[in-house]
Each structure stands twice: as C-alpha cells, then as structure tokens.
Backbone and ligand atoms as CSV (ligand in chain L), in Angstrom:
chain,resi,resn,atom,element,x,y,z
A,1,MET,N,N,5.272,-45.171,17.492
A,1,MET,CA,C,5.377,-44.398,16.251
A,1,MET,C,C,6.617,-44.856,15.474
A,2,ALA,N,N,6.484,-44.818,14.188
A,2,ALA,CA,C,7.606,-45.197,13.324
A,2,ALA,C,C,7.576,-44.292,12.097
A,3,GLN,N,N,8.730,-44.149,11.484
A,3,GLN,CA,C,8.811,-43.285,10.315
A,3,GLN,C,C,8.088,-43.925,9.132
A,4,VAL,N,N,7.425,-43.092,8.349
A,4,VAL,CA,C,6.692,-43.531,7.164
A,4,VAL,C,C,7.687,-43.800,6.027
A,5,LEU,N,N,7.480,-44.885,5.298
A,5,LEU,CA,C,8.361,-45.219,4.169
A,5,LEU,C,C,7.972,-44.418,2.932
A,6,THR,N,N,8.984,-44.002,2.169
A,6,THR,CA,C,8.737,-43.362,0.872
A,6,THR,C,C,9.474,-44.162,-0.211
A,7,THR,N,N,9.319,-43.712,-1.459
A,7,THR,CA,C,10.004,-44.393,-2.570
A,7,THR,C,C,11.520,-44.270,-2.460
A,8,ASP,N,N,12.009,-43.388,-1.567
A,8,ASP,CA,C,13.453,-43.248,-1.361
A,8,ASP,C,C,13.958,-44.201,-0.270
A,9,ALA,N,N,13.085,-45.015,0.290
A,9,ALA,CA,C,13.481,-45.976,1.331
A,9,ALA,C,C,14.458,-46.999,0.764
A,10,VAL,N,N,15.358,-47.472,1.633
A,10,VAL,CA,C,16.287,-48.537,1.263
A,10,VAL,C,C,15.764,-49.835,1.872
A,11,LEU,N,N,15.309,-50.736,0.992
A,11,LEU,CA,C,14.686,-51.999,1.402
A,11,LEU,C,C,15.504,-53.153,0.852
A,12,ASN,N,N,15.523,-54.269,1.611
A,12,ASN,CA,C,16.353,-55.407,1.262
A,12,ASN,C,C,15.622,-56.685,1.643
A,13,CYS,N,N,15.884,-57.761,0.901
A,13,CYS,CA,C,15.248,-59.056,1.222
A,13,CYS,C,C,16.203,-59.975,1.960
A,14,GLY,N,N,17.400,-59.451,2.312
A,14,GLY,CA,C,18.422,-60.277,2.919
A,14,GLY,C,C,19.450,-60.737,1.910
A,15,HIS,N,N,19.146,-60.596,0.613
A,15,HIS,CA,C,20.063,-61.015,-0.446
A,15,HIS,C,C,20.291,-59.906,-1.481
A,16,GLY,N,N,19.501,-58.856,-1.441
A,16,GLY,CA,C,19.618,-57.787,-2.434
A,16,GLY,C,C,18.539,-56.744,-2.221
A,17,LYS,N,N,18.599,-55.688,-3.013
A,17,LYS,CA,C,17.682,-54.566,-2.838
A,17,LYS,C,C,16.295,-54.858,-3.405
A,18,ILE,N,N,15.327,-54.153,-2.841
A,18,ILE,CA,C,13.949,-54.221,-3.315
A,18,ILE,C,C,13.532,-52.800,-3.693
A,19,ALA,N,N,12.995,-52.633,-4.902
A,19,ALA,CA,C,12.480,-51.332,-5.339
A,19,ALA,C,C,10.956,-51.382,-5.339
A,20,VAL,N,N,10.358,-50.405,-4.658
A,20,VAL,CA,C,8.897,-50.319,-4.622
A,20,VAL,C,C,8.512,-48.937,-5.134
A,21,SER,N,N,7.673,-48.895,-6.152
A,21,SER,CA,C,7.228,-47.618,-6.702
A,21,SER,C,C,5.853,-47.274,-6.138
A,22,SER,N,N,5.533,-45.989,-6.151
A,22,SER,CA,C,4.278,-45.512,-5.581
A,22,SER,C,C,3.810,-44.294,-6.344
A,23,SER,N,N,2.501,-44.164,-6.454
A,23,SER,CA,C,1.950,-42.942,-7.050
A,23,SER,C,C,1.037,-42.247,-6.042
A,24,ALA,N,N,1.290,-42.477,-4.748
A,24,ALA,CA,C,0.475,-41.877,-3.687
A,24,ALA,C,C,0.502,-40.352,-3.769
A,25,ALA,N,N,-0.630,-39.746,-3.475
A,25,ALA,CA,C,-0.727,-38.285,-3.524
A,25,ALA,C,C,0.001,-37.631,-2.355
A,26,LEU,N,N,0.276,-38.386,-1.304
A,26,LEU,CA,C,0.996,-37.843,-0.142
A,26,LEU,C,C,2.493,-38.008,-0.348
A,27,HIS,N,N,3.200,-36.876,-0.410
A,27,HIS,CA,C,4.649,-36.901,-0.580
A,27,HIS,C,C,5.305,-36.395,0.699
A,28,VAL,N,N,6.486,-36.959,1.023
A,28,VAL,CA,C,7.290,-36.471,2.143
A,28,VAL,C,C,8.709,-36.310,1.632
A,29,SER,N,N,9.293,-35.137,1.885
A,29,SER,CA,C,10.636,-34.823,1.372
A,29,SER,C,C,10.709,-35.057,-0.138
A,30,GLY,N,N,9.596,-34.788,-0.835
A,30,GLY,CA,C,9.601,-34.832,-2.300
A,30,GLY,C,C,9.302,-36.182,-2.913
A,31,ASN,N,N,9.108,-37.217,-2.086
A,31,ASN,CA,C,8.852,-38.551,-2.630
A,31,ASN,C,C,7.519,-39.087,-2.125
A,32,PRO,N,N,6.786,-39.834,-2.987
A,32,PRO,CA,C,5.528,-40.416,-2.531
A,32,PRO,C,C,5.730,-41.460,-1.448
A,33,VAL,N,N,4.788,-41.528,-0.511
A,33,VAL,CA,C,4.861,-42.545,0.533
A,33,VAL,C,C,4.506,-43.904,-0.071
A,34,LEU,N,N,4.983,-44.980,0.581
A,34,LEU,CA,C,4.692,-46.338,0.116
A,34,LEU,C,C,3.430,-46.857,0.809
A,35,LEU,N,N,2.513,-47.369,-0.007
A,35,LEU,CA,C,1.271,-47.941,0.496
A,35,LEU,C,C,1.371,-49.462,0.459
A,36,GLN,N,N,0.572,-50.130,1.290
A,36,GLN,CA,C,0.659,-51.591,1.357
A,36,GLN,C,C,0.501,-52.214,-0.033
A,37,GLY,N,N,-0.440,-51.696,-0.815
A,37,GLY,CA,C,-0.692,-52.280,-2.138
A,37,GLY,C,C,0.467,-52.119,-3.099
A,38,ASP,N,N,1.314,-51.109,-2.863
A,38,ASP,CA,C,2.463,-50.880,-3.757
A,38,ASP,C,C,3.439,-52.054,-3.736
A,39,PHE,N,N,3.454,-52.806,-2.630
A,39,PHE,CA,C,4.422,-53.903,-2.500
A,39,PHE,C,C,4.066,-55.102,-3.377
A,40,ALA,N,N,2.849,-55.119,-3.924
A,40,ALA,CA,C,2.449,-56.220,-4.818
A,40,ALA,C,C,3.237,-56.186,-6.125
A,41,THR,N,N,3.761,-55.009,-6.483
A,41,THR,CA,C,4.511,-54.879,-7.739
A,41,THR,C,C,5.981,-54.571,-7.470
A,42,ALA,N,N,6.479,-54.950,-6.281
A,42,ALA,CA,C,7.885,-54.708,-5.926
A,42,ALA,C,C,8.815,-55.426,-6.902
A,43,LYS,N,N,9.969,-54.790,-7.154
A,43,LYS,CA,C,10.992,-55.373,-8.029
A,43,LYS,C,C,12.172,-55.833,-7.156
A,44,PHE,N,N,12.514,-57.100,-7.290
A,44,PHE,CA,C,13.552,-57.696,-6.449
A,44,PHE,C,C,14.867,-57.831,-7.213
A,45,ALA,N,N,15.948,-57.353,-6.593
A,45,ALA,CA,C,17.292,-57.585,-7.126
A,45,ALA,C,C,17.952,-58.599,-6.200
A,46,CYS,N,N,17.334,-59.764,-6.083
A,46,CYS,CA,C,17.743,-60.781,-5.118
A,46,CYS,C,C,18.811,-61.680,-5.716
A,47,ALA,N,N,19.891,-61.889,-4.942
A,47,ALA,CA,C,21.031,-62.679,-5.426
A,47,ALA,C,C,21.060,-64.065,-4.810
A,48,ASN,N,N,19.953,-64.522,-4.253
A,48,ASN,CA,C,19.928,-65.847,-3.618
A,48,ASN,C,C,19.924,-66.935,-4.690
A,49,SER,N,N,21.060,-67.643,-4.813
A,49,SER,CA,C,21.185,-68.655,-5.866
A,49,SER,C,C,20.950,-70.064,-5.339
A,50,THR,N,N,20.774,-70.191,-4.020
A,50,THR,CA,C,20.517,-71.520,-3.466
A,50,THR,C,C,19.007,-71.768,-3.431
A,51,PRO,N,N,18.599,-73.026,-3.587
A,51,PRO,CA,C,17.162,-73.319,-3.555
A,51,PRO,C,C,16.541,-72.816,-2.260
A,52,PRO,N,N,15.325,-72.264,-2.285
A,52,PRO,CA,C,14.371,-72.283,-3.407
A,52,PRO,C,C,14.529,-71.149,-4.404
A,53,GLY,N,N,15.655,-70.438,-4.405
A,53,GLY,CA,C,15.887,-69.439,-5.437
A,53,GLY,C,C,15.536,-68.030,-5.020
A,54,PRO,N,N,15.671,-67.084,-5.973
A,54,PRO,CA,C,15.522,-65.667,-5.665
A,54,PRO,C,C,14.120,-65.288,-5.169
A,55,CYS,N,N,14.106,-64.286,-4.309
A,55,CYS,CA,C,12.841,-63.735,-3.830
A,55,CYS,C,C,12.094,-63.093,-4.991
A,56,ASN,N,N,10.794,-63.249,-4.990
A,56,ASN,CA,C,10.030,-62.670,-6.101
A,56,ASN,C,C,8.695,-62.049,-5.717
A,57,ALA,N,N,8.255,-62.180,-4.448
A,57,ALA,CA,C,6.953,-61.608,-4.085
A,57,ALA,C,C,6.810,-61.478,-2.575
A,58,PHE,N,N,6.138,-60.406,-2.150
A,58,PHE,CA,C,5.797,-60.279,-0.730
A,58,PHE,C,C,4.667,-61.244,-0.394
A,59,ALA,N,N,4.837,-61.967,0.699
A,59,ALA,CA,C,3.833,-62.961,1.080
A,59,ALA,C,C,2.878,-62.398,2.123
A,60,ALA,N,N,3.406,-61.879,3.205
A,60,ALA,CA,C,2.536,-61.383,4.278
A,60,ALA,C,C,3.293,-60.393,5.147
A,61,PHE,N,N,2.604,-59.317,5.543
A,61,PHE,CA,C,3.188,-58.370,6.478
A,61,PHE,C,C,2.820,-58.766,7.900
A,62,THR,N,N,3.820,-58.787,8.785
A,62,THR,CA,C,3.566,-59.138,10.177
A,62,THR,C,C,3.697,-57.927,11.097
A,63,ALA,N,N,4.146,-56.794,10.567
A,63,ALA,CA,C,4.249,-55.558,11.340
A,63,ALA,C,C,4.448,-54.405,10.371
A,64,GLY,N,N,4.218,-53.181,10.885
A,64,GLY,CA,C,4.568,-52.006,10.110
A,64,GLY,C,C,3.537,-51.528,9.110
A,65,VAL,N,N,2.309,-52.041,9.211
A,65,VAL,CA,C,1.214,-51.521,8.393
A,65,VAL,C,C,0.482,-50.489,9.238
A,66,SER,N,N,0.440,-49.234,8.796
A,66,SER,CA,C,-0.154,-48.178,9.622
A,66,SER,C,C,-1.619,-48.466,9.919
A,67,THR,N,N,-1.996,-48.238,11.188
A,67,THR,CA,C,-3.392,-48.424,11.586
A,67,THR,C,C,-4.140,-47.099,11.597
A,68,VAL,N,N,-3.431,-45.987,11.358
A,68,VAL,CA,C,-4.086,-44.681,11.455
A,68,VAL,C,C,-3.965,-43.839,10.189
A,69,LEU,N,N,-2.962,-44.095,9.365
A,69,LEU,CA,C,-2.724,-43.242,8.196
A,69,LEU,C,C,-2.934,-44.027,6.913
A,70,LYS,N,N,-3.930,-43.577,6.124
A,70,LYS,CA,C,-4.214,-44.217,4.838
A,70,LYS,C,C,-4.233,-43.169,3.740
A,71,VAL,N,N,-3.883,-43.595,2.526
A,71,VAL,CA,C,-3.982,-42.740,1.346
A,71,VAL,C,C,-4.734,-43.549,0.297
A,72,ASN,N,N,-5.775,-42.970,-0.279
A,72,ASN,CA,C,-6.608,-43.689,-1.250
A,72,ASN,C,C,-7.115,-45.017,-0.681
A,73,GLY,N,N,-7.391,-45.046,0.633
A,73,GLY,CA,C,-7.920,-46.246,1.257
A,73,GLY,C,C,-6.902,-47.317,1.565
A,74,GLN,N,N,-5.632,-47.063,1.246
A,74,GLN,CA,C,-4.567,-48.055,1.474
A,74,GLN,C,C,-3.714,-47.613,2.662
A,75,PRO,N,N,-3.404,-48.544,3.586
A,75,PRO,CA,C,-2.527,-48.169,4.695
A,75,PRO,C,C,-1.131,-47.781,4.208
A,76,VAL,N,N,-0.576,-46.755,4.858
A,76,VAL,CA,C,0.814,-46.361,4.620
A,76,VAL,C,C,1.722,-47.363,5.335
A,77,MET,N,N,2.888,-47.631,4.756
A,77,MET,CA,C,3.832,-48.574,5.365
A,77,MET,C,C,4.881,-47.826,6.174
A,78,LEU,N,N,5.337,-48.468,7.262
A,78,LEU,CA,C,6.218,-47.827,8.230
A,78,LEU,C,C,7.590,-48.498,8.282
A,79,ALA,N,N,8.558,-47.764,8.871
A,79,ALA,CA,C,9.926,-48.285,8.988
A,79,ALA,C,C,9.992,-49.527,9.865
A,80,SER,N,N,8.958,-49.765,10.664
A,80,SER,CA,C,8.899,-50.964,11.518
A,80,SER,C,C,8.381,-52.178,10.750
A,81,ALA,N,N,8.237,-52.044,9.434
A,81,ALA,CA,C,7.644,-53.116,8.625
A,81,ALA,C,C,8.446,-54.411,8.721
A,82,LYS,N,N,7.707,-55.499,8.902
A,82,LYS,CA,C,8.276,-56.847,8.822
A,82,LYS,C,C,7.382,-57.633,7.873
A,83,ALA,N,N,8.047,-58.414,7.018
A,83,ALA,CA,C,7.269,-59.173,6.041
A,83,ALA,C,C,8.009,-60.426,5.645
A,84,LEU,N,N,7.228,-61.446,5.305
A,84,LEU,CA,C,7.783,-62.648,4.705
A,84,LEU,C,C,7.761,-62.454,3.201
A,85,ILE,N,N,8.843,-62.887,2.552
A,85,ILE,CA,C,8.962,-62.739,1.099
A,85,ILE,C,C,9.111,-64.131,0.503
A,86,ALA,N,N,8.294,-64.428,-0.510
A,86,ALA,CA,C,8.356,-65.732,-1.177
A,86,ALA,C,C,9.509,-65.745,-2.181
A,87,PRO,N,N,10.236,-66.869,-2.364
A,87,PRO,CA,C,10.010,-68.098,-1.619
A,87,PRO,C,C,10.704,-68.158,-0.256
A,88,LYS,N,N,11.766,-67.366,-0.018
A,88,LYS,CA,C,12.445,-67.487,1.280
A,88,LYS,C,C,13.248,-66.237,1.594
A,89,GLY,N,N,12.574,-65.198,2.062
A,89,GLY,CA,C,13.268,-63.970,2.428
A,89,GLY,C,C,12.518,-63.255,3.527
A,90,ASP,N,N,13.184,-62.255,4.103
A,90,ASP,CA,C,12.569,-61.415,5.121
A,90,ASP,C,C,12.882,-59.969,4.799
A,91,LEU,N,N,11.880,-59.108,4.924
A,91,LEU,CA,C,12.074,-57.692,4.648
A,91,LEU,C,C,12.983,-57.054,5.685
A,92,VAL,N,N,13.983,-56.295,5.216
A,92,VAL,CA,C,14.848,-55.487,6.068
A,92,VAL,C,C,14.729,-54.039,5.604
A,93,VAL,N,N,14.332,-53.158,6.532
A,93,VAL,CA,C,14.257,-51.735,6.215
A,93,VAL,C,C,15.543,-51.079,6.703
A,94,THR,N,N,16.414,-50.678,5.774
A,94,THR,CA,C,17.687,-50.052,6.134
A,94,THR,C,C,17.512,-48.561,6.372
A,95,SER,N,N,16.640,-47.928,5.578
A,95,SER,CA,C,16.368,-46.507,5.724
A,95,SER,C,C,14.943,-46.244,5.260
A,96,PRO,N,N,14.192,-45.396,6.000
A,96,PRO,CA,C,12.800,-45.146,5.594
A,96,PRO,C,C,12.667,-44.193,4.407
A,97,GLY,N,N,13.728,-43.430,4.092
A,97,GLY,CA,C,13.665,-42.499,2.967
A,97,GLY,C,C,13.273,-41.090,3.351
A,98,GLN,N,N,12.909,-40.892,4.628
A,98,GLN,CA,C,12.570,-39.548,5.113
A,98,GLN,C,C,12.591,-39.611,6.634
A,99,THR,N,N,12.649,-38.433,7.283
A,99,THR,CA,C,12.742,-38.429,8.755
A,99,THR,C,C,11.757,-37.450,9.402
A,100,ILE,N,N,10.789,-36.935,8.646
A,100,ILE,CA,C,9.928,-35.889,9.245
A,100,ILE,C,C,8.507,-36.347,9.525
A,101,LEU,N,N,8.061,-37.467,8.964
A,101,LEU,CA,C,6.685,-37.918,9.204
A,101,LEU,C,C,6.678,-39.288,9.888
A,102,ASP,N,N,6.089,-39.312,11.091
A,102,ASP,CA,C,5.919,-40.568,11.823
A,102,ASP,C,C,4.428,-40.908,11.887
A,103,ALA,N,N,4.136,-42.188,12.005
A,103,ALA,CA,C,2.753,-42.630,12.208
A,103,ALA,C,C,2.792,-43.927,12.983
A,104,LYS,N,N,1.613,-44.437,13.332
A,104,LYS,CA,C,1.567,-45.742,13.987
A,104,LYS,C,C,0.491,-46.573,13.329
L,1,ZN,ZN,ZN,16.151,-62.515,-1.493
C-alpha cells in the first residue's frame, strides 16, 4: 500500500518542481487526487541546463500506478510512483500531499 497523490503533492524531476493539475471527482484533504492521465499535461520547472536540456514530458511509469483504485476510468497515482521523464529525468515524490488514503 502507498499513499495516494493529490494536487498538493510535492513532485520533482531531479532538477526542479513538477506541477500536475487534476479535476478528479475524488478529493482527499480538500484536493483532487492525481490520475495517470493528468501527468500528460504536467508543468516542469526544470533547471537542467546541460544537454539534452530541461525535462518537458513524462515518458513512462515503471511503478506507482494503482491497480485497484480508478476515477473516471483512470488509475490513481501513488507515492511509490517511479517514472522516466523526457529528455533526461526521473520522478521524485517528496510528499504525497495527504496522509489518510492509501491504495495499491
Ligand atoms: Zn529536470
């Protein structure tokens, strides 16, 4: 089990913060949960100035996609999330944004 991510989660690409917005109907501690599809429109504040340059898109999730909890047909994302970020980053979850809802 891992904590479910919300819009209040603190996410990082290794070089700067990542903001992910969500309009999911399921809220925890007042904020909508993050769904896998929400990461397609993530906003990167990446400071990587060395080639190949700043992170700009999620490439693939290798962990942390819920297998049991979905909203609007989309899996909820978990604090155990691991992802590759194009062109050269890795997702770091510093805080899930809430502590009362766990899923797997
Ligand atoms: Zn980056």
